[in-house]
mmCIF file as Biopython writes it, N, C-alpha, C and O atoms, coordinates in Angstrom:
data_model
#
loop_
_atom_site.group_PDB
_atom_site.id
_atom_site.type_symbol
_atom_site.label_atom_id
_atom_site.label_alt_id
_atom_site.label_comp_id
_atom_site.label_asym_id
_atom_site.label_entity_id
_atom_site.label_seq_id
_atom_site.pdbx_PDB_ins_code
_atom_site.Cartn_x
_atom_site.Cartn_y
_atom_site.Cartn_z
_atom_site.occupancy
_atom_site.B_iso_or_equiv
_atom_site.auth_seq_id
_atom_site.auth_asym_id
_atom_site.pdbx_PDB_model_num
ATOM 1   N N  . MET A ? 1  ? -16.602 16.113 25.696 1.0 0.0 1  A 1 
ATOM 2   C CA . MET A ? 1  ? -17.143 14.922 25.083 1.0 0.0 1  A 1 
ATOM 3   C C  . MET A ? 1  ? -17.878 15.305 23.793 1.0 0.0 1  A 1 
ATOM 4   O O  . MET A ? 1  ? -18.542 16.340 23.731 1.0 0.0 1  A 1 
ATOM 5   N N  . ILE A ? 2  ? -17.752 14.487 22.803 1.0 0.0 2  A 1 
ATOM 6   C CA . ILE A ? 2  ? -18.410 14.710 21.520 1.0 0.0 2  A 1 
ATOM 7   C C  . ILE A ? 2  ? -19.739 13.975 21.508 1.0 0.0 2  A 1 
ATOM 8   O O  . ILE A ? 2  ? -19.828 12.823 21.932 1.0 0.0 2  A 1 
ATOM 9   N N  . SER A ? 3  ? -20.762 14.647 21.023 1.0 0.0 3  A 1 
ATOM 10  C CA . SER A ? 3  ? -22.073 14.008 20.897 1.0 0.0 3  A 1 
ATOM 11  C C  . SER A ? 3  ? -22.583 14.185 19.468 1.0 0.0 3  A 1 
ATOM 12  O O  . SER A ? 3  ? -22.599 15.291 18.928 1.0 0.0 3  A 1 
ATOM 13  N N  . TYR A ? 4  ? -22.990 13.088 18.883 1.0 0.0 4  A 1 
ATOM 14  C CA . TYR A ? 4  ? -23.592 13.125 17.547 1.0 0.0 4  A 1 
ATOM 15  C C  . TYR A ? 4  ? -25.104 13.011 17.639 1.0 0.0 4  A 1 
ATOM 16  O O  . TYR A ? 4  ? -25.770 12.696 16.653 1.0 0.0 4  A 1 
ATOM 17  N N  . GLU A ? 5  ? -25.647 13.267 18.827 1.0 0.0 5  A 1 
ATOM 18  C CA . GLU A ? 5  ? -27.090 13.241 19.008 1.0 0.0 5  A 1 
ATOM 19  C C  . GLU A ? 5  ? -27.784 14.193 18.035 1.0 0.0 5  A 1 
ATOM 20  O O  . GLU A ? 5  ? -28.832 13.842 17.494 1.0 0.0 5  A 1 
ATOM 21  N N  . PRO A ? 6  ? -27.227 15.404 17.792 1.0 0.0 6  A 1 
ATOM 22  C CA . PRO A ? 6  ? -27.872 16.268 16.794 1.0 0.0 6  A 1 
ATOM 23  C C  . PRO A ? 6  ? -27.937 15.618 15.406 1.0 0.0 6  A 1 
ATOM 24  O O  . PRO A ? 6  ? -28.916 15.810 14.685 1.0 0.0 6  A 1 
ATOM 25  N N  . LEU A ? 7  ? -26.918 14.860 15.029 1.0 0.0 7  A 1 
ATOM 26  C CA . LEU A ? 7  ? -26.920 14.164 13.743 1.0 0.0 7  A 1 
ATOM 27  C C  . LEU A ? 7  ? -28.039 13.138 13.695 1.0 0.0 7  A 1 
ATOM 28  O O  . LEU A ? 7  ? -28.774 13.062 12.711 1.0 0.0 7  A 1 
ATOM 29  N N  . HIS A ? 8  ? -28.170 12.352 14.751 1.0 0.0 8  A 1 
ATOM 30  C CA . HIS A ? 8  ? -29.213 11.328 14.782 1.0 0.0 8  A 1 
ATOM 31  C C  . HIS A ? 8  ? -30.600 11.969 14.692 1.0 0.0 8  A 1 
ATOM 32  O O  . HIS A ? 8  ? -31.490 11.453 14.016 1.0 0.0 8  A 1 
ATOM 33  N N  . ARG A ? 9  ? -30.769 13.088 15.377 1.0 0.0 9  A 1 
ATOM 34  C CA . ARG A ? 9  ? -32.049 13.803 15.333 1.0 0.0 9  A 1 
ATOM 35  C C  . ARG A ? 9  ? -32.305 14.353 13.926 1.0 0.0 9  A 1 
ATOM 36  O O  . ARG A ? 9  ? -33.417 14.251 13.407 1.0 0.0 9  A 1 
ATOM 37  N N  . THR A ? 10 ? -31.275 14.930 13.317 1.0 0.0 10 A 1 
ATOM 38  C CA . THR A ? 10 ? -31.393 15.479 11.960 1.0 0.0 10 A 1 
ATOM 39  C C  . THR A ? 10 ? -31.739 14.387 10.962 1.0 0.0 10 A 1 
ATOM 40  O O  . THR A ? 10 ? -32.610 14.574 10.113 1.0 0.0 10 A 1 
ATOM 41  N N  . LEU A ? 11 ? -31.063 13.245 11.058 1.0 0.0 11 A 1 
ATOM 42  C CA . LEU A ? 11 ? -31.350 12.133 10.158 1.0 0.0 11 A 1 
ATOM 43  C C  . LEU A ? 11 ? -32.796 11.684 10.316 1.0 0.0 11 A 1 
ATOM 44  O O  . LEU A ? 11 ? -33.481 11.424 9.327  1.0 0.0 11 A 1 
ATOM 45  N N  . HIS A ? 12 ? -33.260 11.591 11.562 1.0 0.0 12 A 1 
ATOM 46  C CA . HIS A ? 12 ? -34.640 11.183 11.817 1.0 0.0 12 A 1 
ATOM 47  C C  . HIS A ? 12 ? -35.625 12.184 11.199 1.0 0.0 12 A 1 
ATOM 48  O O  . HIS A ? 12 ? -36.603 11.788 10.565 1.0 0.0 12 A 1 
ATOM 49  N N  . GLU A ? 13 ? -35.359 13.479 11.389 1.0 0.0 13 A 1 
ATOM 50  C CA . GLU A ? 13 ? -36.230 14.523 10.835 1.0 0.0 13 A 1 
ATOM 51  C C  . GLU A ? 13 ? -36.302 14.456 9.318  1.0 0.0 13 A 1 
ATOM 52  O O  . GLU A ? 13 ? -37.352 14.707 8.727  1.0 0.0 13 A 1 
ATOM 53  N N  . LYS A ? 14 ? -35.176 14.114 8.687  1.0 0.0 14 A 1 
ATOM 54  C CA . LYS A ? 14 ? -35.112 14.070 7.232  1.0 0.0 14 A 1 
ATOM 55  C C  . LYS A ? 14 ? -35.502 12.704 6.667  1.0 0.0 14 A 1 
ATOM 56  O O  . LYS A ? 14 ? -35.589 12.536 5.451  1.0 0.0 14 A 1 
ATOM 57  N N  . GLY A ? 15 ? -35.734 11.736 7.543  1.0 0.0 15 A 1 
ATOM 58  C CA . GLY A ? 15 ? -36.105 10.401 7.089  1.0 0.0 15 A 1 
ATOM 59  C C  . GLY A ? 15 ? -34.961 9.669  6.410  1.0 0.0 15 A 1 
ATOM 60  O O  . GLY A ? 15 ? -35.173 8.886  5.484  1.0 0.0 15 A 1 
ATOM 61  N N  . ILE A ? 16 ? -33.755 9.928  6.873  1.0 0.0 16 A 1 
ATOM 62  C CA . ILE A ? 16 ? -32.552 9.315  6.301  1.0 0.0 16 A 1 
ATOM 63  C C  . ILE A ? 16 ? -31.924 8.417  7.360  1.0 0.0 16 A 1 
ATOM 64  O O  . ILE A ? 16 ? -31.941 8.743  8.546  1.0 0.0 16 A 1 
ATOM 65  N N  . THR A ? 17 ? -31.375 7.294  6.931  1.0 0.0 17 A 1 
ATOM 66  C CA . THR A ? 17 ? -30.657 6.427  7.872  1.0 0.0 17 A 1 
ATOM 67  C C  . THR A ? 17 ? -29.165 6.665  7.736  1.0 0.0 17 A 1 
ATOM 68  O O  . THR A ? 17 ? -28.679 7.099  6.692  1.0 0.0 17 A 1 
ATOM 69  N N  . MET A ? 18 ? -28.454 6.374  8.808  1.0 0.0 18 A 1 
ATOM 70  C CA . MET A ? 18 ? -26.998 6.513  8.790  1.0 0.0 18 A 1 
ATOM 71  C C  . MET A ? 18 ? -26.406 5.589  7.735  1.0 0.0 18 A 1 
ATOM 72  O O  . MET A ? 18 ? -25.472 5.967  7.028  1.0 0.0 18 A 1 
ATOM 73  N N  . SER A ? 19 ? -26.941 4.389  7.629  1.0 0.0 19 A 1 
ATOM 74  C CA . SER A ? 19 ? -26.375 3.438  6.667  1.0 0.0 19 A 1 
ATOM 75  C C  . SER A ? 19 ? -26.617 3.865  5.224  1.0 0.0 19 A 1 
ATOM 76  O O  . SER A ? 19 ? -25.898 3.419  4.330  1.0 0.0 19 A 1 
ATOM 77  N N  . SER A ? 20 ? -27.611 4.719  4.973  1.0 0.0 20 A 1 
ATOM 78  C CA . SER A ? 20 ? -27.823 5.187  3.602  1.0 0.0 20 A 1 
ATOM 79  C C  . SER A ? 20 ? -26.719 6.146  3.162  1.0 0.0 20 A 1 
ATOM 80  O O  . SER A ? 20 ? -26.525 6.362  1.966  1.0 0.0 20 A 1 
ATOM 81  N N  . MET A ? 21 ? -25.995 6.723  4.125  1.0 0.0 21 A 1 
ATOM 82  C CA . MET A ? 21 ? -24.891 7.624  3.796  1.0 0.0 21 A 1 
ATOM 83  C C  . MET A ? 21 ? -23.577 6.874  3.645  1.0 0.0 21 A 1 
ATOM 84  O O  . MET A ? 21 ? -22.584 7.434  3.181  1.0 0.0 21 A 1 
ATOM 85  N N  . ARG A ? 22 ? -23.575 5.597  4.043  1.0 0.0 22 A 1 
ATOM 86  C CA . ARG A ? 22 ? -22.357 4.810  3.973  1.0 0.0 22 A 1 
ATOM 87  C C  . ARG A ? 22 ? -21.915 4.641  2.527  1.0 0.0 22 A 1 
ATOM 88  O O  . ARG A ? 22 ? -22.726 4.404  1.631  1.0 0.0 22 A 1 
ATOM 89  N N  . ASP A ? 23 ? -20.643 4.764  2.331  1.0 0.0 23 A 1 
ATOM 90  C CA . ASP A ? 23 ? -19.971 4.609  1.042  1.0 0.0 23 A 1 
ATOM 91  C C  . ASP A ? 23 ? -20.206 5.772  0.080  1.0 0.0 23 A 1 
ATOM 92  O O  . ASP A ? 23 ? -19.541 5.845  -0.953 1.0 0.0 23 A 1 
ATOM 93  N N  . THR A ? 24 ? -21.129 6.680  0.385  1.0 0.0 24 A 1 
ATOM 94  C CA . THR A ? 24 ? -21.271 7.876  -0.438 1.0 0.0 24 A 1 
ATOM 95  C C  . THR A ? 24 ? -20.724 9.083  0.304  1.0 0.0 24 A 1 
ATOM 96  O O  . THR A ? 24 ? -20.085 9.946  -0.298 1.0 0.0 24 A 1 
ATOM 97  N N  . VAL A ? 25 ? -20.969 9.152  1.608  1.0 0.0 25 A 1 
ATOM 98  C CA . VAL A ? 25 ? -20.503 10.275 2.415  1.0 0.0 25 A 1 
ATOM 99  C C  . VAL A ? 25 ? -19.497 9.804  3.466  1.0 0.0 25 A 1 
ATOM 100 O O  . VAL A ? 25 ? -18.466 10.441 3.680  1.0 0.0 25 A 1 
ATOM 101 N N  . ILE A ? 26 ? -19.808 8.689  4.114  1.0 0.0 26 A 1 
ATOM 102 C CA . ILE A ? 26 ? -18.923 8.133  5.139  1.0 0.0 26 A 1 
ATOM 103 C C  . ILE A ? 26 ? -18.710 6.649  4.865  1.0 0.0 26 A 1 
ATOM 104 O O  . ILE A ? 26 ? -19.484 6.014  4.149  1.0 0.0 26 A 1 
ATOM 105 N N  . ASN A ? 27 ? -17.650 6.116  5.447  1.0 0.0 27 A 1 
ATOM 106 C CA . ASN A ? 27 ? -17.426 4.674  5.312  1.0 0.0 27 A 1 
ATOM 107 C C  . ASN A ? 27 ? -17.877 3.966  6.590  1.0 0.0 27 A 1 
ATOM 108 O O  . ASN A ? 27 ? -18.256 4.627  7.558  1.0 0.0 27 A 1 
ATOM 109 N N  . SER A ? 28 ? -17.842 2.666  6.605  1.0 0.0 28 A 1 
ATOM 110 C CA . SER A ? 28 ? -18.346 1.903  7.747  1.0 0.0 28 A 1 
ATOM 111 C C  . SER A ? 28 ? -17.531 2.168  9.009  1.0 0.0 28 A 1 
ATOM 112 O O  . SER A ? 28 ? -18.071 2.150  10.115 1.0 0.0 28 A 1 
ATOM 113 N N  . ARG A ? 29 ? -16.254 2.410  8.847  1.0 0.0 29 A 1 
ATOM 114 C CA . ARG A ? 29 ? -15.395 2.705  10.003 1.0 0.0 29 A 1 
ATOM 115 C C  . ARG A ? 29 ? -15.804 4.021  10.657 1.0 0.0 29 A 1 
ATOM 116 O O  . ARG A ? 29 ? -15.883 4.120  11.881 1.0 0.0 29 A 1 
ATOM 117 N N  . THR A ? 30 ? -16.060 5.027  9.827  1.0 0.0 30 A 1 
ATOM 118 C CA . THR A ? 30 ? -16.505 6.320  10.342 1.0 0.0 30 A 1 
ATOM 119 C C  . THR A ? 30 ? -17.876 6.196  10.981 1.0 0.0 30 A 1 
ATOM 120 O O  . THR A ? 30 ? -18.133 6.802  12.021 1.0 0.0 30 A 1 
ATOM 121 N N  . GLN A ? 31 ? -18.753 5.424  10.374 1.0 0.0 31 A 1 
ATOM 122 C CA . GLN A ? 31 ? -20.076 5.206  10.943 1.0 0.0 31 A 1 
ATOM 123 C C  . GLN A ? 31 ? -19.949 4.585  12.339 1.0 0.0 31 A 1 
ATOM 124 O O  . GLN A ? 31 ? -20.676 4.968  13.256 1.0 0.0 31 A 1 
ATOM 125 N N  . ALA A ? 32 ? -19.050 3.651  12.497 1.0 0.0 32 A 1 
ATOM 126 C CA . ALA A ? 32 ? -18.843 3.017  13.804 1.0 0.0 32 A 1 
ATOM 127 C C  . ALA A ? 32 ? -18.302 4.028  14.816 1.0 0.0 32 A 1 
ATOM 128 O O  . ALA A ? 32 ? -18.721 4.027  15.973 1.0 0.0 32 A 1 
ATOM 129 N N  . ARG A ? 33 ? -17.378 4.887  14.392 1.0 0.0 33 A 1 
ATOM 130 C CA . ARG A ? 33 ? -16.827 5.913  15.287 1.0 0.0 33 A 1 
ATOM 131 C C  . ARG A ? 33 ? -17.922 6.872  15.746 1.0 0.0 33 A 1 
ATOM 132 O O  . ARG A ? 33 ? -17.978 7.245  16.918 1.0 0.0 33 A 1 
ATOM 133 N N  . ILE A ? 34 ? -18.783 7.263  14.825 1.0 0.0 34 A 1 
ATOM 134 C CA . ILE A ? 34 ? -19.895 8.150  15.178 1.0 0.0 34 A 1 
ATOM 135 C C  . ILE A ? 34 ? -20.824 7.440  16.159 1.0 0.0 34 A 1 
ATOM 136 O O  . ILE A ? 34 ? -21.302 8.052  17.114 1.0 0.0 34 A 1 
ATOM 137 N N  . GLY A ? 35 ? -21.080 6.167  15.932 1.0 0.0 35 A 1 
ATOM 138 C CA . GLY A ? 35 ? -21.936 5.397  16.821 1.0 0.0 35 A 1 
ATOM 139 C C  . GLY A ? 35 ? -21.400 5.298  18.240 1.0 0.0 35 A 1 
ATOM 140 O O  . GLY A ? 35 ? -22.167 5.143  19.190 1.0 0.0 35 A 1 
ATOM 141 N N  . ARG A ? 36 ? -20.073 5.387  18.385 1.0 0.0 36 A 1 
ATOM 142 C CA . ARG A ? 36 ? -19.442 5.331  19.705 1.0 0.0 36 A 1 
ATOM 143 C C  . ARG A ? 36 ? -19.121 6.728  20.249 1.0 0.0 36 A 1 
ATOM 144 O O  . ARG A ? 36 ? -18.435 6.861  21.262 1.0 0.0 36 A 1 
ATOM 145 N N  . ASN A ? 37 ? -19.624 7.771  19.567 1.0 0.0 37 A 1 
ATOM 146 C CA . ASN A ? 37 ? -19.356 9.165  19.938 1.0 0.0 37 A 1 
ATOM 147 C C  . ASN A ? 37 ? -17.860 9.462  20.002 1.0 0.0 37 A 1 
ATOM 148 O O  . ASN A ? 37 ? -17.405 10.197 20.878 1.0 0.0 37 A 1 
ATOM 149 N N  . GLU A ? 38 ? -17.100 8.890  19.074 1.0 0.0 38 A 1 
ATOM 150 C CA . GLU A ? 38 ? -15.671 9.159  18.977 1.0 0.0 38 A 1 
ATOM 151 C C  . GLU A ? 38 ? -15.449 10.252 17.942 1.0 0.0 38 A 1 
ATOM 152 O O  . GLU A ? 38 ? -16.318 10.526 17.114 1.0 0.0 38 A 1 
ATOM 153 N N  . SER A ? 39 ? -14.283 10.865 17.999 1.0 0.0 39 A 1 
ATOM 154 C CA . SER A ? 39 ? -14.015 11.971 17.083 1.0 0.0 39 A 1 
ATOM 155 C C  . SER A ? 39 ? -13.812 11.478 15.650 1.0 0.0 39 A 1 
ATOM 156 O O  . SER A ? 39 ? -13.309 10.380 15.412 1.0 0.0 39 A 1 
ATOM 157 N N  . VAL A ? 40 ? -14.215 12.316 14.716 1.0 0.0 40 A 1 
ATOM 158 C CA . VAL A ? 40 ? -13.941 12.121 13.290 1.0 0.0 40 A 1 
ATOM 159 C C  . VAL A ? 40 ? -13.370 13.441 12.793 1.0 0.0 40 A 1 
ATOM 160 O O  . VAL A ? 40 ? -13.435 14.447 13.500 1.0 0.0 40 A 1 
ATOM 161 N N  . THR A ? 41 ? -12.824 13.450 11.609 1.0 0.0 41 A 1 
ATOM 162 C CA . THR A ? 41 ? -12.192 14.666 11.116 1.0 0.0 41 A 1 
ATOM 163 C C  . THR A ? 41 ? -13.230 15.745 10.822 1.0 0.0 41 A 1 
ATOM 164 O O  . THR A ? 41 ? -14.399 15.462 10.560 1.0 0.0 41 A 1 
ATOM 165 N N  . LEU A ? 42 ? -12.771 16.970 10.873 1.0 0.0 42 A 1 
ATOM 166 C CA . LEU A ? 42 ? -13.646 18.084 10.542 1.0 0.0 42 A 1 
ATOM 167 C C  . LEU A ? 42 ? -14.062 18.021 9.077  1.0 0.0 42 A 1 
ATOM 168 O O  . LEU A ? 42 ? -15.151 18.473 8.722  1.0 0.0 42 A 1 
ATOM 169 N N  . THR A ? 43 ? -13.216 17.473 8.239  1.0 0.0 43 A 1 
ATOM 170 C CA . THR A ? 43 ? -13.568 17.282 6.831  1.0 0.0 43 A 1 
ATOM 171 C C  . THR A ? 43 ? -14.772 16.357 6.707  1.0 0.0 43 A 1 
ATOM 172 O O  . THR A ? 43 ? -15.665 16.599 5.896  1.0 0.0 43 A 1 
ATOM 173 N N  . THR A ? 44 ? -14.794 15.304 7.505  1.0 0.0 44 A 1 
ATOM 174 C CA . THR A ? 44 ? -15.930 14.374 7.498  1.0 0.0 44 A 1 
ATOM 175 C C  . THR A ? 44 ? -17.192 15.081 7.971  1.0 0.0 44 A 1 
ATOM 176 O O  . THR A ? 44 ? -18.259 14.917 7.378  1.0 0.0 44 A 1 
ATOM 177 N N  . ILE A ? 45 ? -17.073 15.864 9.033  1.0 0.0 45 A 1 
ATOM 178 C CA . ILE A ? 45 ? -18.227 16.625 9.530  1.0 0.0 45 A 1 
ATOM 179 C C  . ILE A ? 45 ? -18.730 17.569 8.439  1.0 0.0 45 A 1 
ATOM 180 O O  . ILE A ? 45 ? -19.936 17.684 8.222  1.0 0.0 45 A 1 
ATOM 181 N N  . ALA A ? 46 ? -17.815 18.238 7.762  1.0 0.0 46 A 1 
ATOM 182 C CA . ALA A ? 46 ? -18.199 19.152 6.676  1.0 0.0 46 A 1 
ATOM 183 C C  . ALA A ? 46 ? -18.887 18.400 5.546  1.0 0.0 46 A 1 
ATOM 184 O O  . ALA A ? 46 ? -19.867 18.893 4.987  1.0 0.0 46 A 1 
ATOM 185 N N  . ASP A ? 47 ? -18.395 17.218 5.201  1.0 0.0 47 A 1 
ATOM 186 C CA . ASP A ? 47 ? -19.024 16.408 4.149  1.0 0.0 47 A 1 
ATOM 187 C C  . ASP A ? 47 ? -20.457 16.032 4.533  1.0 0.0 47 A 1 
ATOM 188 O O  . ASP A ? 47 ? -21.366 16.080 3.704  1.0 0.0 47 A 1 
ATOM 189 N N  . ILE A ? 48 ? -20.645 15.659 5.795  1.0 0.0 48 A 1 
ATOM 190 C CA . ILE A ? 48 ? -21.982 15.306 6.272  1.0 0.0 48 A 1 
ATOM 191 C C  . ILE A ? 48 ? -22.894 16.529 6.220  1.0 0.0 48 A 1 
ATOM 192 O O  . ILE A ? 48 ? -24.040 16.433 5.780  1.0 0.0 48 A 1 
ATOM 193 N N  . CYS A ? 49 ? -22.388 17.675 6.666  1.0 0.0 49 A 1 
ATOM 194 C CA . CYS A ? 49 ? -23.173 18.916 6.635  1.0 0.0 49 A 1 
ATOM 195 C C  . CYS A ? 49 ? -23.603 19.262 5.214  1.0 0.0 49 A 1 
ATOM 196 O O  . CYS A ? 49 ? -24.760 19.611 4.979  1.0 0.0 49 A 1 
ATOM 197 N N  . ARG A ? 50 ? -22.676 19.164 4.273  1.0 0.0 50 A 1 
ATOM 198 C CA . ARG A ? 50 ? -23.012 19.470 2.874  1.0 0.0 50 A 1 
ATOM 199 C C  . ARG A ? 50 ? -24.031 18.484 2.323  1.0 0.0 50 A 1 
ATOM 200 O O  . ARG A ? 50 ? -24.975 18.876 1.636  1.0 0.0 50 A 1 
ATOM 201 N N  . HIS A ? 51 ? -23.840 17.218 2.623  1.0 0.0 51 A 1 
ATOM 202 C CA . HIS A ? 51 ? -24.757 16.188 2.130  1.0 0.0 51 A 1 
ATOM 203 C C  . HIS A ? 51 ? -26.173 16.405 2.652  1.0 0.0 51 A 1 
ATOM 204 O O  . HIS A ? 51 ? -27.149 16.262 1.916  1.0 0.0 51 A 1 
ATOM 205 N N  . LEU A ? 52 ? -26.268 16.753 3.934  1.0 0.0 52 A 1 
ATOM 206 C CA . LEU A ? 52 ? -27.582 16.956 4.548  1.0 0.0 52 A 1 
ATOM 207 C C  . LEU A ? 52 ? -28.098 18.388 4.385  1.0 0.0 52 A 1 
ATOM 208 O O  . LEU A ? 52 ? -29.258 18.676 4.681  1.0 0.0 52 A 1 
ATOM 209 N N  . ASP A ? 53 ? -27.221 19.284 3.910  1.0 0.0 53 A 1 
ATOM 210 C CA . ASP A ? 53 ? -27.553 20.704 3.732  1.0 0.0 53 A 1 
ATOM 211 C C  . ASP A ? 53 ? -28.000 21.316 5.060  1.0 0.0 53 A 1 
ATOM 212 O O  . ASP A ? 53 ? -29.062 21.931 5.160  1.0 0.0 53 A 1 
ATOM 213 N N  . VAL A ? 54 ? -27.151 21.126 6.079  1.0 0.0 54 A 1 
ATOM 214 C CA . VAL A ? 54 ? -27.429 21.654 7.415  1.0 0.0 54 A 1 
ATOM 215 C C  . VAL A ? 54 ? -26.165 22.291 7.996  1.0 0.0 54 A 1 
ATOM 216 O O  . VAL A ? 54 ? -25.058 21.976 7.560  1.0 0.0 54 A 1 
ATOM 217 N N  . PRO A ? 55 ? -26.324 23.187 8.980  1.0 0.0 55 A 1 
ATOM 218 C CA . PRO A ? 55 ? -25.151 23.741 9.665  1.0 0.0 55 A 1 
ATOM 219 C C  . PRO A ? 55 ? -24.544 22.704 10.611 1.0 0.0 55 A 1 
ATOM 220 O O  . PRO A ? 55 ? -25.181 21.702 10.936 1.0 0.0 55 A 1 
ATOM 221 N N  . ILE A ? 56 ? -23.344 22.947 11.036 1.0 0.0 56 A 1 
ATOM 222 C CA . ILE A ? 56 ? -22.606 22.006 11.889 1.0 0.0 56 A 1 
ATOM 223 C C  . ILE A ? 56 ? -23.353 21.694 13.183 1.0 0.0 56 A 1 
ATOM 224 O O  . ILE A ? 56 ? -23.229 20.591 13.716 1.0 0.0 56 A 1 
ATOM 225 N N  . GLU A ? 57 ? -24.121 22.646 13.691 1.0 0.0 57 A 1 
ATOM 226 C CA . GLU A ? 57 ? -24.868 22.434 14.936 1.0 0.0 57 A 1 
ATOM 227 C C  . GLU A ? 57 ? -25.903 21.320 14.814 1.0 0.0 57 A 1 
ATOM 228 O O  . GLU A ? 57 ? -26.346 20.770 15.823 1.0 0.0 57 A 1 
ATOM 229 N N  . LYS A ? 58 ? -26.287 20.990 13.595 1.0 0.0 58 A 1 
ATOM 230 C CA . LYS A ? 58 ? -27.259 19.922 13.358 1.0 0.0 58 A 1 
ATOM 231 C C  . LYS A ? 58 ? -26.582 18.559 13.231 1.0 0.0 58 A 1 
ATOM 232 O O  . LYS A ? 58 ? -27.242 17.548 12.993 1.0 0.0 58 A 1 
ATOM 233 N N  . VAL A ? 59 ? -25.246 18.543 13.395 1.0 0.0 59 A 1 
ATOM 234 C CA . VAL A ? 59 ? -24.489 17.302 13.239 1.0 0.0 59 A 1 
ATOM 235 C C  . VAL A ? 59 ? -23.741 16.906 14.509 1.0 0.0 59 A 1 
ATOM 236 O O  . VAL A ? 59 ? -23.754 15.738 14.898 1.0 0.0 59 A 1 
ATOM 237 N N  . VAL A ? 60 ? -23.103 17.851 15.142 1.0 0.0 60 A 1 
ATOM 238 C CA . VAL A ? 60 ? -22.254 17.523 16.288 1.0 0.0 60 A 1 
ATOM 239 C C  . VAL A ? 60 ? -22.404 18.578 17.383 1.0 0.0 60 A 1 
ATOM 240 O O  . VAL A ? 60 ? -22.677 19.750 17.122 1.0 0.0 60 A 1 
ATOM 241 N N  . ARG A ? 61 ? -22.212 18.110 18.625 1.0 0.0 61 A 1 
ATOM 242 C CA . ARG A ? 61 ? -22.251 19.013 19.764 1.0 0.0 61 A 1 
ATOM 243 C C  . ARG A ? 61 ? -21.092 18.620 20.690 1.0 0.0 61 A 1 
ATOM 244 O O  . ARG A ? 61 ? -20.838 17.435 20.908 1.0 0.0 61 A 1 
ATOM 245 N N  . ILE A ? 62 ? -20.405 19.611 21.221 1.0 0.0 62 A 1 
ATOM 246 C CA . ILE A ? 62 ? -19.347 19.378 22.182 1.0 0.0 62 A 1 
ATOM 247 C C  . ILE A ? 62 ? -19.952 19.600 23.569 1.0 0.0 62 A 1 
ATOM 248 O O  . ILE A ? 62 ? -20.507 20.663 23.847 1.0 0.0 62 A 1 
ATOM 249 N N  . GLU A ? 63 ? -19.842 18.599 24.427 1.0 0.0 63 A 1 
ATOM 250 C CA . GLU A ? 63 ? -20.399 18.692 25.768 1.0 0.0 63 A 1 
ATOM 251 C C  . GLU A ? 63 ? -19.267 18.715 26.789 1.0 0.0 63 A 1 
ATOM 252 O O  . GLU A ? 63 ? -18.263 18.018 26.641 1.0 0.0 63 A 1 
ATOM 253 N N  . ARG A ? 64 ? -19.444 19.512 27.803 1.0 0.0 64 A 1 
ATOM 254 C CA . ARG A ? 64 ? -18.465 19.543 28.881 1.0 0.0 64 A 1 
ATOM 255 C C  . ARG A ? 64 ? -18.595 18.298 29.728 1.0 0.0 64 A 1 
ATOM 256 O O  . ARG A ? 64 ? -19.693 17.783 29.939 1.0 0.0 64 A 1 
ATOM 257 N N  . ILE A ? 65 ? -17.481 17.828 30.202 1.0 0.0 65 A 1 
ATOM 258 C CA . ILE A ? 65 ? -17.478 16.612 31.035 1.0 0.0 65 A 1 
ATOM 259 C C  . ILE A ? 65 ? -17.761 16.966 32.474 1.0 0.0 65 A 1 
ATOM 260 O O  . ILE A ? 65 ? -17.801 16.083 33.331 1.0 0.0 65 A 1 
#
C-alpha cells in the first residue's frame, strides 16, 4: 500500500499546503490521487521532492498489507 503521510507531514512542517503546489508541481487530478493514497508516477514524486528539496522518504512510504 502507498502512503503519502510523509508528504502531508513534510508539507505541515514547511508550512505549505497541497493546493499551493497545484498547477506548478502537480495538477488537481494528481492531488486527488495523492489524497486517496493511489499511485502516481515516479516522475511526479521526483518533481515533488525537488520542489520541496527533500528526499523521497519525506514524500512517500510503501507499507506492507
